[in-house]
C-alpha positions as CSV (number, residue, x, y, z in Angstrom):
1,M,0.0,-0.1,-0.2
2,S,1.2,3.5,-1.1
3,A,1.3,6.5,1.5
4,T,1.7,10.2,0.8
5,L,3.2,12.8,2.9
6,L,1.5,16.4,3.2
7,V,3.3,19.3,4.0
8,L,2.0,22.4,5.3
9,A,4.0,25.2,4.3
10,A,1.6,28.1,3.4
11,G,2.1,29.8,6.7
12,M,3.3,33.5,6.7
13,A,5.9,33.0,9.3
14,S,5.1,36.4,11.0
15,R,7.2,35.4,14.1
16,Y,10.3,34.5,12.0
17,G,10.7,37.5,9.7
18,S,11.2,35.6,6.5
19,L,10.1,32.5,4.6
20,K,11.4,29.7,7.1
21,Q,9.7,27.2,5.2
22,I,13.0,27.2,2.7
23,D,15.5,28.8,4.8
24,Q,18.6,26.9,4.9
25,F,19.8,24.7,8.3
26,G,21.8,21.9,6.7
27,P,25.7,22.5,6.0
28,S,25.0,22.1,2.0
29,G,22.0,24.6,2.3
30,E,19.3,22.1,3.1
31,S,16.0,23.1,4.9
32,I,14.1,21.4,7.5
33,I,12.0,20.1,4.6
34,D,14.7,18.5,3.0
35,Y,15.3,16.3,6.3
36,S,11.7,15.3,6.6
37,I,11.3,14.3,2.9
38,Y,14.7,12.6,3.1
39,D,13.4,10.7,6.4
40,A,9.9,10.1,4.3
41,I,11.7,8.5,1.5
42,K,13.9,6.2,3.6
43,A,10.5,5.1,5.3
44,G,8.6,4.3,2.3
45,F,6.5,7.1,1.2
46,S,6.0,7.6,-2.4
47,K,4.4,10.9,-2.8
48,V,5.0,14.4,-1.3
49,V,2.4,17.2,-1.6
50,F,2.9,20.8,-0.4
51,I,0.3,23.2,0.6
52,I,1.9,26.3,-0.4
53,R,0.6,30.0,-0.9
54,K,0.5,30.5,-4.7
55,E,3.4,33.2,-4.3
56,F,5.5,30.4,-3.0
57,E,5.6,28.3,-5.9
58,K,8.1,29.6,-7.8
59,D,10.7,29.5,-5.1
60,F,9.6,25.9,-3.7
61,R,10.1,24.4,-7.7
62,E,13.4,25.7,-8.1
63,I,14.8,24.6,-4.8
64,F,12.9,21.4,-4.3
65,E,12.5,19.9,-7.8
66,P,16.3,19.2,-8.5
67,R,16.8,17.5,-5.5
68,I,13.8,15.1,-5.0
69,K,11.9,14.8,-8.4
70,D,13.5,11.9,-9.4
71,K,13.2,10.1,-6.0
72,I,9.7,10.7,-5.0
73,Q,6.9,12.1,-6.5
74,V,6.0,15.8,-5.9
75,E,2.7,17.8,-6.4
76,Y,1.6,21.4,-5.3
77,V,-1.6,22.5,-3.8
78,Y,-2.5,26.4,-3.1
79,Q,-4.2,27.2,0.2
80,E,-6.3,30.0,-0.8
81,L,-9.1,32.1,1.5
82,A,-11.9,31.2,-0.9
83,A,-11.0,27.4,-1.1
84,F,-14.0,25.4,0.2
85,T,-16.0,28.7,1.7
86,D,-18.9,28.2,-0.9
87,G,-19.7,31.8,-1.4
88,Y,-19.3,32.9,2.5
89,E,-18.5,36.4,2.3
90,I,-14.8,36.7,3.5
91,P,-14.0,39.8,5.6
92,T,-12.5,42.1,3.3
93,E,-9.6,42.9,6.1
94,R,-8.5,39.2,6.1
95,N,-5.5,38.0,4.6
96,K,-4.3,35.2,7.0
97,P,-4.9,31.8,6.1
98,W,-7.6,29.8,7.8
99,G,-5.3,27.3,9.6
100,T,-3.8,23.6,9.3
101,A,-7.0,21.8,9.0
102,H,-8.1,24.1,6.0
103,A,-4.8,23.7,4.5
104,V,-5.1,19.9,4.8
105,L,-8.9,20.3,3.1
106,C,-7.1,22.2,0.1
107,A,-5.4,18.6,-0.8
108,K,-8.7,17.0,-1.1
109,E,-8.4,16.5,-4.7
110,R,-4.6,15.5,-4.7
111,I,-4.8,12.7,-2.2
112,H,-6.7,9.5,-2.5
113,E,-4.5,6.9,0.0
114,P,-3.7,7.2,3.3
115,F,-1.3,10.2,4.3
116,A,0.6,11.8,6.9
117,V,0.6,15.6,7.8
118,I,3.5,17.5,9.0
119,N,4.5,21.1,9.6
120,A,7.4,22.2,7.0
121,D,9.3,24.1,10.0
122,D,9.4,20.9,12.3
123,F,12.0,18.5,12.2
124,Y,10.6,15.0,13.7
125,G,13.4,12.6,13.2
126,K,13.6,9.0,11.5
127,E,11.9,7.2,13.9
128,A,8.3,9.3,13.5
129,F,8.5,8.8,10.0
130,E,8.9,5.0,10.2
131,K,6.4,4.7,12.8
132,A,3.8,6.9,10.5
133,Y,4.6,4.9,7.5
134,N,3.9,1.5,9.2
135,F,0.6,3.0,10.7
136,L,-0.4,4.0,7.1
137,T,0.0,0.9,5.6
138,T,-1.1,-1.6,8.2
139,E,-3.7,-0.1,10.5
140,A,-5.3,3.3,9.0
141,S,-8.7,3.4,8.1
142,D,-11.9,5.9,8.0
143,T,-12.4,4.8,11.9
144,L,-8.7,4.8,12.9
145,W,-6.4,7.8,12.4
146,A,-3.0,8.2,14.7
147,N,-0.9,11.2,16.0
148,I,2.7,10.9,16.7
149,C,3.3,12.2,20.0
150,Y,6.1,14.0,21.8
151,Q,6.9,15.4,25.6
152,L,6.0,19.0,25.9
153,S,9.2,19.7,27.6
154,N,11.3,18.9,24.6
155,T,9.2,21.0,22.4
156,L,9.4,24.5,23.8
157,S,11.3,27.5,22.5
158,E,13.4,29.6,24.6
159,H,12.7,32.6,22.6
160,G,8.8,32.9,23.3
161,Y,5.6,31.1,23.2
162,V,4.3,28.2,21.0
163,S,1.0,26.4,20.1
164,R,0.6,22.7,20.8
165,G,-2.2,20.3,20.8
166,V,-2.3,19.0,24.3
167,C,-3.4,14.9,24.3
168,A,-5.0,13.1,27.1
169,T,-4.7,9.6,26.3
170,D,-7.1,6.6,27.7
171,E,-5.9,3.5,29.3
172,N,-5.8,1.6,25.7
173,G,-3.4,4.6,24.2
174,F,-6.2,6.2,22.1
175,I,-6.3,10.1,22.5
176,S,-9.6,10.9,24.6
177,T,-9.1,14.8,24.1
178,I,-6.8,17.3,21.9
179,T,-6.9,20.8,23.1
180,E,-5.1,23.4,21.3
181,R,-3.1,25.5,23.6
182,I,-1.6,28.7,21.5
183,K,0.6,30.5,24.3
184,I,2.8,27.8,26.0
185,Y,6.2,29.0,27.5
186,R,8.4,28.3,30.6
187,A,8.0,30.1,33.6
188,E,10.6,29.9,36.1
189,N,10.6,26.4,36.8
190,N,7.6,25.6,35.4
191,I,5.7,25.4,32.0
192,V,2.5,27.2,31.8
193,Y,-0.2,28.4,29.2
194,E,-2.2,31.4,28.8
195,E,-5.9,31.5,28.3
196,K,-8.4,34.3,28.7
197,E,-5.4,36.5,30.6
198,K,-4.9,33.8,33.0
199,R,-1.9,31.3,33.7
200,Y,-2.1,27.4,33.7
201,S,0.4,24.8,34.7
202,L,1.1,21.8,32.5
203,A,3.4,18.7,33.2
204,A,6.7,18.2,31.7
205,D,5.8,14.9,30.0
206,T,2.6,15.9,28.8
207,K,1.8,14.3,25.7
208,V,1.6,17.2,22.9
209,S,1.0,17.0,19.2
210,M,3.3,18.7,16.6
211,N,1.0,18.3,13.8
212,F,2.2,15.0,12.7
213,W,-0.8,13.4,11.8
214,C,-1.8,10.0,10.1
215,F,-5.1,10.0,8.4
216,S,-7.2,8.4,5.8
217,P,-8.8,10.6,3.0
218,F,-12.2,10.2,5.0
219,V,-10.9,13.4,7.0
220,F,-11.5,15.7,4.0
221,Y,-15.2,15.0,4.1
222,F,-15.3,15.5,7.8
223,S,-13.6,18.4,7.6
224,Q,-15.3,20.0,5.1
225,E,-18.6,19.8,7.0
226,L,-17.0,21.2,10.1
227,F,-15.2,24.3,8.2
228,T,-18.8,25.1,7.1
229,H,-19.7,25.2,10.6
230,F,-16.5,27.2,11.7
231,L,-16.9,30.1,9.1
232,Y,-20.3,31.0,10.3
233,E,-19.5,30.9,13.7
234,N,-15.8,32.3,13.5
235,G,-15.3,33.7,10.0
236,K,-15.8,37.5,11.0
237,E,-12.7,37.0,13.4
238,L,-9.6,38.4,11.4
239,K,-7.2,35.7,13.3
240,S,-9.5,33.0,13.9
241,E,-8.3,29.7,12.8
242,F,-9.3,26.1,11.7
243,F,-7.0,23.9,13.3
244,I,-6.5,20.2,12.9
245,P,-6.9,19.3,16.9
246,L,-10.2,21.0,16.5
247,V,-11.0,18.4,13.5
248,A,-9.6,15.6,15.6
249,D,-11.4,16.4,19.1
250,E,-14.6,16.5,16.9
251,F,-13.8,12.9,15.2
252,I,-13.5,11.8,18.8
253,K,-16.6,13.6,20.4
254,Q,-18.9,12.5,17.6
255,Q,-17.7,9.1,17.9
256,K,-16.6,8.7,14.2
257,G,-13.6,6.6,15.4
258,K,-10.3,6.6,17.3
259,I,-7.1,8.1,17.3
260,K,-4.1,6.5,18.3
261,A,-1.2,8.0,20.2
262,I,1.9,7.1,18.8
263,T,4.8,7.9,20.9
264,T,8.2,8.4,19.4
265,C,11.7,9.1,21.1
266,A,12.7,10.7,17.7
267,Q,14.5,14.3,18.6
268,W,12.2,16.7,17.6
269,F,13.0,20.7,17.2
270,G,11.6,23.3,15.5
271,V,11.9,27.0,14.3
272,T,9.5,29.6,15.5
273,Y,11.6,32.7,15.8
274,K,14.7,34.0,14.2
275,E,16.6,33.3,17.6
276,D,15.9,29.5,16.9
277,K,18.3,29.2,13.9
278,P,21.3,28.7,15.6
279,I,20.0,25.8,17.8
280,V,18.4,24.0,14.9
281,Q,21.8,23.9,13.0
282,Y,23.7,22.8,16.0
283,C,21.1,20.2,16.4
284,I,21.5,19.2,12.6
285,D,25.6,19.4,13.0
286,K,25.2,17.0,15.9
287,L,23.0,14.4,14.2
288,I,25.6,14.4,11.2
289,A,28.3,14.2,13.5
290,E,26.6,10.8,14.6
291,Q,26.3,9.8,11.2
292,Q,22.6,9.8,11.3
293,Y,22.6,11.9,7.9
294,P,25.3,12.6,5.3
295,S,26.7,16.1,5.4
296,S,25.4,16.6,1.8
297,L,21.9,15.1,1.9
298,W,20.9,14.6,-1.8
299,Q,24.3,13.3,-3.0
300,Q,23.2,9.9,-1.7
301,Q,22.0,7.8,-4.2
302,F,18.4,6.5,-3.6
303,A,16.3,3.6,-5.1
304,K,13.8,5.7,-7.1
305,A,10.4,5.7,-5.4
306,V,8.5,6.8,-8.6
307,L,8.5,4.4,-11.8
């Protein structure tokens, strides 16, 4: 069975200050996306779909196609404000994308097989892709999805707050609730999040979603219905976002199926702020020194994934 990797790369990177999706972190000019695609190919994924803004396409094609087009099937999808709004009157002042779940929905016509979703600016690690591919090709169904879960304390930035999907699991390892927390940070010796101008504590070993999801194509149909409700309830708010954890939580609440929490010991790191870049570069250099990756990622020969 085949599996596809969907890369969310349409964000505006307002806190980073430039297009971090294609910024260079590896010693031979590799982006974080390069490492994710490298690990995905090694795990067995046969297609990658980039969700981008239309104005990004030229940059993406020039950077990635020479590197990967003969190693994995590559497609592009635009996240546009009008997509799947069905005539809803979008506020003229809005230019912010509708969020990660809307980005996934935009790939509805391009993906017809089990697929994984990742952020373009997160480094997930080899083991995470191996576990995702195994799940997608042996377990995924319209009633069983999965999330690759990480430990909260290993996913924070030293330079500001982050957003995380906080997962609670039952005794069988299925996610019972997932709640998007959009302002999580360290405060002295504690980890806290803010909500409605109040602060609440979170345990260091809390399982969190780093937006590495494993879905069947049923997610498109389920999300489309929820997005319609979202627009009429929140569409006038200029910064409102339709997040993947909202879809996952409704999937559970409506008893459409279950979401398996797949924990990984893979090293995660990401870039939210410009100050994160040296840390990411250091982490990649360390993995190269440990011979987990070659110093020039794409010089290595691959068995061609696309015939």
